[in-house]
C-alpha positions as CSV (number, residue, x, y, z in Angstrom):
1,X,-7.6,2.6,-3.8
2,X,-9.9,5.3,-5.3
3,X,-7.6,5.7,-8.3
4,X,-7.7,2.0,-8.9
5,X,-11.5,2.0,-8.8
6,X,-11.8,4.9,-11.1
7,X,-9.4,3.3,-13.6
8,X,-11.5,0.1,-13.5
9,X,-14.6,2.0,-14.2
10,X,-13.0,4.1,-17.0
11,X,-11.7,0.8,-18.5
12,X,-15.2,-0.5,-18.7
13,X,-16.5,2.7,-20.3
14,X,-13.7,3.0,-22.8
15,X,-14.0,-0.7,-23.7
16,X,-17.7,-0.4,-24.3
17,X,-17.9,3.1,-25.9
18,X,-14.5,3.7,-27.4
19,X,-12.3,6.7,-26.7
20,X,-13.7,9.5,-28.8
21,X,-17.4,9.3,-27.8
22,X,-17.6,9.6,-24.0
23,X,-18.0,13.2,-22.8
24,X,-16.6,14.6,-19.6
25,X,-20.0,14.2,-18.0
26,X,-20.1,10.5,-19.0
27,X,-16.6,9.9,-17.8
28,X,-17.5,11.5,-14.4
29,X,-20.7,9.5,-14.2
30,X,-19.0,6.2,-15.1
31,X,-16.3,6.9,-12.5
32,X,-18.9,7.4,-9.8
33,X,-16.9,10.2,-8.2
34,X,-17.1,14.0,-8.3
35,X,-15.5,15.8,-11.2
36,X,-12.9,17.2,-8.7
37,X,-11.9,13.7,-7.5
38,X,-11.8,12.4,-11.1
39,X,-9.4,15.2,-12.2
40,X,-7.3,14.9,-9.0
41,X,-6.5,11.4,-10.0
42,X,-6.6,11.8,-13.7
43,X,-6.0,15.4,-14.7
44,X,-6.8,15.0,-18.5
45,X,-8.7,12.7,-20.8
46,X,-5.4,11.3,-22.0
47,X,-4.4,10.4,-18.4
48,X,-7.8,8.7,-18.0
49,X,-7.1,6.7,-21.1
50,X,-3.6,5.7,-19.8
51,X,-5.0,4.8,-16.4
52,X,-7.6,2.6,-18.0
53,X,-5.0,1.0,-20.3
54,X,-2.8,0.2,-17.3
55,X,-5.7,-1.3,-15.4
56,X,-6.6,-3.3,-18.5
57,X,-3.0,-4.5,-18.9
58,X,-2.8,-5.7,-15.3
59,X,-6.1,-7.6,-15.6
60,X,-5.2,-9.2,-18.9
61,X,-1.8,-10.4,-17.7
62,X,-3.4,-11.8,-14.5
63,X,-6.1,-13.4,-16.6
64,X,-3.5,-15.1,-18.8
65,X,-1.6,-16.4,-15.8
66,X,-4.7,-17.8,-14.1
67,X,-4.4,-21.6,-14.2
68,X,-1.6,-21.6,-16.8
69,X,0.2,-25.0,-16.9
70,X,3.9,-25.3,-17.1
71,X,5.6,-23.6,-19.9
72,X,5.7,-24.9,-23.4
73,X,3.0,-25.8,-25.9
74,X,0.5,-26.5,-23.1
75,X,0.9,-22.9,-21.8
76,X,0.2,-21.5,-25.3
77,X,-2.8,-23.8,-25.7
78,X,-4.1,-22.3,-22.4
79,X,-3.3,-18.8,-23.7
80,X,-5.6,-19.3,-26.7
81,X,-8.4,-20.7,-24.7
82,X,-8.1,-17.7,-22.4
83,X,-7.8,-15.3,-25.4
84,X,-11.0,-16.6,-26.9
85,X,-12.8,-16.1,-23.6
86,X,-11.3,-12.6,-23.2
87,X,-12.3,-11.5,-26.7
88,X,-15.8,-12.8,-26.3
89,X,-16.5,-11.3,-22.8
90,X,-14.0,-8.6,-22.2
91,X,-13.1,-7.2,-25.6
92,X,-16.0,-7.7,-28.0
93,X,-15.0,-4.4,-29.7
94,X,-11.5,-5.4,-30.3
95,X,-8.1,-4.8,-28.6
96,X,-8.4,-1.7,-26.4
97,X,-4.8,-0.9,-26.8
98,X,-5.1,-0.8,-30.6
99,X,-8.2,1.2,-30.3
100,X,-6.4,3.7,-28.0
101,X,-3.6,4.1,-30.6
102,X,-6.2,4.8,-33.3
103,X,-7.9,7.4,-31.2
104,X,-4.7,9.1,-30.0
105,X,-2.2,8.4,-32.8
106,X,0.1,11.4,-31.9
107,X,0.0,11.1,-28.1
108,X,3.4,9.8,-26.8
109,X,2.1,8.8,-23.4
110,X,-0.7,6.6,-24.9
111,X,1.9,5.2,-27.3
112,X,4.2,4.4,-24.4
113,X,1.4,2.7,-22.4
114,X,0.5,0.5,-25.4
115,X,4.2,-0.3,-26.1
116,X,4.7,-1.4,-22.5
117,X,1.7,-3.6,-22.7
118,X,2.6,-5.2,-26.0
119,X,6.2,-5.7,-25.1
120,X,5.2,-7.5,-21.9
121,X,3.0,-9.8,-23.9
122,X,5.9,-10.5,-26.3
123,X,8.1,-11.3,-23.3
124,X,5.5,-13.5,-21.7
125,X,5.1,-15.5,-24.9
126,X,8.8,-16.1,-25.2
127,X,9.1,-17.2,-21.6
128,X,6.0,-19.3,-21.5
129,X,6.7,-21.1,-24.8
130,X,10.3,-21.8,-23.7
131,X,11.2,-20.4,-27.1
132,X,12.4,-16.8,-26.7
133,X,13.8,-17.1,-30.2
134,X,10.2,-17.3,-31.5
135,X,8.7,-14.6,-29.3
136,X,8.2,-12.2,-32.1
137,X,6.5,-14.8,-34.3
138,X,4.3,-15.9,-31.4
139,X,3.4,-12.3,-30.7
140,X,2.3,-11.7,-34.3
141,X,0.1,-14.8,-34.1
142,X,-1.4,-13.5,-30.8
143,X,-2.0,-10.1,-32.2
144,X,-3.4,-11.5,-35.5
145,X,-5.9,-13.6,-33.5
146,X,-7.1,-10.7,-31.4
147,X,-7.5,-8.5,-34.5
148,X,-9.2,-11.1,-36.6
149,X,-11.6,-12.0,-33.7
150,X,-13.9,-9.2,-34.8
151,X,-14.4,-10.9,-38.2
152,X,-13.8,-14.6,-37.6
153,X,-14.7,-15.1,-33.9
154,X,-13.6,-18.4,-32.5
155,X,-12.1,-19.5,-35.9
156,X,-9.4,-16.9,-35.3
157,X,-8.5,-18.5,-32.0
158,X,-8.5,-22.0,-33.5
159,X,-6.3,-20.9,-36.4
160,X,-3.9,-19.1,-34.1
161,X,-3.5,-22.2,-31.9
162,X,-3.0,-24.5,-34.9
163,X,-0.4,-22.1,-36.3
164,X,1.4,-21.8,-33.0
165,X,1.5,-25.6,-32.4
166,X,2.9,-26.0,-36.0
167,X,5.5,-23.3,-35.3
168,X,6.6,-25.0,-32.1
169,X,6.6,-28.5,-33.7
170,X,4.0,-29.6,-31.1
171,X,1.3,-32.2,-31.8
172,X,-2.2,-30.8,-32.6
173,X,-5.0,-31.9,-30.3
């Protein structure tokens, strides 16, 4: 339970401040535990990043599943409503996974954590759309929307939904 709480607090700090900036003292303060406890659960800054990414992944996937309608176009419409909310309130500085890769480009453990997260999203999109043959295309639209959010805001979400519905041959609402 303590490790989960620490990971949640680290996620918040890394999301707000990025990965390069927080000092060990700031990581300790944000974690609200002693330095010894912090390092017992996360023995390096990279392990803190990985713990935060895993916590973020679990929250994001649960967030997408919350209230999702049956599979198909309705599920993906729901996804983009949720993604817009997530970007506005949970990720105003962009995708934390992409930011982690930028901060730790040569770290195989960070790469593995990000790869797991992104592949699970890809699988989710294929399953929920009932179009596993389009999972990669749907994933690229999702990733494009989350990346473009920083520049376009809600227009990125609207365009992603429109593109997705066109790809699926579903009516636009």
